[in-house]
C-alpha positions in Angstrom: 48.2 12.4 30.3 47.4 11.1 26.8 43.9 10.7 25.6 44.3 6.9 25.4 45.2 6.8 29.1 42.1 8.8 30.0 39.9 6.4 28.0 41.4 3.4 29.8 40.9 5.0 33.2 37.2 5.7 32.4 36.7 2.2 31.2 38.3 0.7 34.4 36.1 3.0 36.6 33.0 1.9 34.7 33.8 -1.8 35.2 34.5 -1.2 38.9 31.2 0.6 39.3 29.3 -2.2 37.6 31.0 -4.9 39.7 30.3 -3.0 42.9 26.5 -2.6 42.0 26.3 -6.3 41.2 28.1 -7.3 44.4 26.0 -5.1 46.6 22.9 -6.6 45.2 24.3 -10.2 45.6 23.7 -10.5 41.8 20.0 -10.6 42.3 17.8 -9.0 39.6 15.6 -6.2 41.1 12.7 -7.2 38.7 12.5 -11.0 38.6 15.0 -11.9 41.4 16.9 -14.1 39.0 20.7 -14.0 38.4 21.8 -10.4 37.6 24.5 -10.2 35.1 24.1 -6.6 34.0 23.1 -3.2 35.4 20.2 -0.9 34.5 19.8 2.8 35.0 17.0 3.9 37.3 16.7 7.2 35.5 17.6 6.7 31.9 20.6 8.5 30.5 18.3 10.0 27.8 16.4 11.7 30.6 19.5 13.1 32.4 20.4 10.0 34.4 24.1 9.5 35.3 26.3 6.5 35.3 27.0 6.7 39.0 26.4 4.0 41.5 23.3 5.7 42.9 21.5 5.6 39.5 22.4 1.9 38.7 20.6 -1.3 39.8 21.4 -4.9 39.2 19.2 -6.8 36.8 19.4 -9.8 34.5 19.9 -9.4 30.7 16.4 -10.5 29.9 14.7 -7.9 32.2 17.1 -5.2 31.0 16.2 -5.8 27.4 12.5 -6.0 28.1 12.4 -2.5 29.7 
């Protein structure tokens, strides 16, 4: 498999994970209960958090930028 194909597979998985987290939360922000359009890491990646579904939560862009 070429490197370009690996990159595209990773990007597709990332979008799928984000979509699943948002759908499971009914697109409701965990902080303000507004419309969630992005996801936030519970444990930041800088502290060893992963990109897996268990470490992501739905939140609105405003709350994500304020954290």
